[in-house]
BALOBA-1460 file (C-alpha; in Angstrom, 3 decimals):
// residues 83
<rec num="1" residu="x" x="8.134" y="8.749" z="-14.648"/>
<rec num="2" residu="x" x="5.030" y="6.591" z="-15.062"/>
<rec num="3" residu="x" x="3.188" y="4.973" z="-12.214"/>
<rec num="4" residu="x" x="1.034" y="1.905" z="-12.195"/>
<rec num="5" residu="x" x="-1.818" y="1.491" z="-9.693"/>
<rec num="6" residu="x" x="-1.659" y="-1.887" z="-8.059"/>
<rec num="7" residu="x" x="-4.418" y="-4.472" z="-8.388"/>
<rec num="8" residu="x" x="-5.331" y="-7.166" z="-5.908"/>
<rec num="9" residu="x" x="-3.029" y="-9.780" z="-7.539"/>
<rec num="10" residu="x" x="-0.019" y="-7.489" z="-7.035"/>
<rec num="11" residu="x" x="-0.141" y="-7.344" z="-3.252"/>
<rec num="12" residu="x" x="2.294" y="-10.191" z="-2.721"/>
<rec num="13" residu="x" x="5.031" y="-10.185" z="-0.063"/>
<rec num="14" residu="x" x="7.878" y="-7.942" z="-1.120"/>
<rec num="15" residu="x" x="5.862" y="-5.631" z="-3.372"/>
<rec num="16" residu="x" x="7.053" y="-2.096" z="-2.913"/>
<rec num="17" residu="x" x="4.583" y="0.779" z="-2.953"/>
<rec num="18" residu="x" x="4.676" y="4.559" z="-2.715"/>
<rec num="19" residu="x" x="1.826" y="6.205" z="-0.779"/>
<rec num="20" residu="x" x="0.314" y="9.325" z="-2.352"/>
<rec num="21" residu="x" x="1.834" y="11.353" z="0.521"/>
<rec num="22" residu="x" x="5.302" y="10.122" z="-0.433"/>
<rec num="23" residu="x" x="6.129" y="7.312" z="1.980"/>
<rec num="24" residu="x" x="7.687" y="4.037" z="0.764"/>
<rec num="25" residu="x" x="6.184" y="0.768" z="1.990"/>
<rec num="26" residu="x" x="6.654" y="-2.940" z="1.422"/>
<rec num="27" residu="x" x="3.854" y="-5.515" z="1.487"/>
<rec num="28" residu="x" x="4.354" y="-8.219" z="4.113"/>
<rec num="29" residu="x" x="1.343" y="-10.268" z="3.005"/>
<rec num="30" residu="x" x="-2.426" y="-10.443" z="3.029"/>
<rec num="31" residu="x" x="-4.664" y="-11.294" z="5.990"/>
<rec num="32" residu="x" x="-8.251" y="-11.871" z="6.894"/>
<rec num="33" residu="x" x="-9.906" y="-9.058" z="8.874"/>
<rec num="34" residu="x" x="-11.666" y="-10.808" z="11.757"/>
<rec num="35" residu="x" x="-14.461" y="-8.286" z="12.224"/>
<rec num="36" residu="x" x="-15.498" y="-8.179" z="8.554"/>
<rec num="37" residu="x" x="-14.022" y="-11.364" z="7.030"/>
<rec num="38" residu="x" x="-12.657" y="-9.176" z="4.195"/>
<rec num="39" residu="x" x="-9.150" y="-9.356" z="2.873"/>
<rec num="40" residu="x" x="-6.580" y="-6.985" z="4.333"/>
<rec num="41" residu="x" x="-3.032" y="-6.079" z="3.307"/>
<rec num="42" residu="x" x="-0.244" y="-6.119" z="5.863"/>
<rec num="43" residu="x" x="2.543" y="-3.643" z="5.129"/>
<rec num="44" residu="x" x="5.395" y="-1.809" z="6.788"/>
<rec num="45" residu="x" x="7.245" y="1.436" z="6.165"/>
<rec num="46" residu="x" x="10.696" y="1.413" z="4.576"/>
<rec num="47" residu="x" x="11.561" y="4.791" z="6.079"/>
<rec num="48" residu="x" x="11.545" y="6.524" z="9.415"/>
<rec num="49" residu="x" x="11.504" y="5.276" z="12.970"/>
<rec num="50" residu="x" x="8.516" y="2.905" z="12.671"/>
<rec num="51" residu="x" x="9.982" y="0.344" z="10.277"/>
<rec num="52" residu="x" x="9.400" y="-2.414" z="12.824"/>
<rec num="53" residu="x" x="5.632" y="-1.780" z="12.949"/>
<rec num="54" residu="x" x="3.141" y="-3.604" z="10.745"/>
<rec num="55" residu="x" x="0.163" y="-1.741" z="9.380"/>
<rec num="56" residu="x" x="-3.054" y="-3.185" z="7.967"/>
<rec num="57" residu="x" x="-5.479" y="-1.680" z="5.534"/>
<rec num="58" residu="x" x="-8.466" y="-3.325" z="3.807"/>
<rec num="59" residu="x" x="-7.676" y="-4.408" z="0.245"/>
<rec num="60" residu="x" x="-10.386" y="-2.102" z="-1.096"/>
<rec num="61" residu="x" x="-8.621" y="0.958" z="0.393"/>
<rec num="62" residu="x" x="-5.320" y="-0.034" z="-1.302"/>
<rec num="63" residu="x" x="-7.090" y="0.284" z="-4.640"/>
<rec num="64" residu="x" x="-8.917" y="3.501" z="-3.834"/>
<rec num="65" residu="x" x="-8.219" y="6.902" z="-5.278"/>
<rec num="66" residu="x" x="-7.745" y="9.885" z="-2.959"/>
<rec num="67" residu="x" x="-8.919" y="13.441" z="-3.640"/>
<rec num="68" residu="x" x="-6.028" y="15.941" z="-3.557"/>
<rec num="69" residu="x" x="-5.559" y="19.538" z="-4.671"/>
<rec num="70" residu="x" x="-4.180" y="18.099" z="-7.881"/>
<rec num="71" residu="x" x="-7.195" y="15.845" z="-8.471"/>
<rec num="72" residu="x" x="-7.866" y="12.202" z="-7.756"/>
<rec num="73" residu="x" x="-4.733" y="10.050" z="-7.408"/>
<rec num="74" residu="x" x="-4.220" y="6.391" z="-6.466"/>
<rec num="75" residu="x" x="-3.622" y="5.849" z="-2.723"/>
<rec num="76" residu="x" x="-0.641" y="3.612" z="-3.560"/>
<rec num="77" residu="x" x="1.413" y="3.073" z="-6.723"/>
<rec num="78" residu="x" x="3.865" y="0.325" z="-7.512"/>
<rec num="79" residu="x" x="7.507" y="1.348" z="-7.339"/>
<rec num="80" residu="x" x="10.951" y="-0.208" z="-7.457"/>
<rec num="81" residu="x" x="12.356" y="2.485" z="-5.094"/>
<rec num="82" residu="x" x="13.964" y="1.343" z="-1.904"/>
<rec num="83" residu="x" x="15.284" y="-1.850" z="-3.433"/>
């Protein structure tokens, strides 16, 4: 199975992502972070008991890689799971 790291243009409402820890999420939209005036991404989980909560992460963090025991991996990858 191949994964594609998302870029900024792919964070549109409805985009489905898998977090490097395994969770599935859907993008709700983008936002402006009041404190920094940088772009943020609003998203919510597709699993578990917190599906009604919105989360926000700066756009730059969505595109980051994360150090794991298996090496650097993208924080989020595009997926069609959960459709």
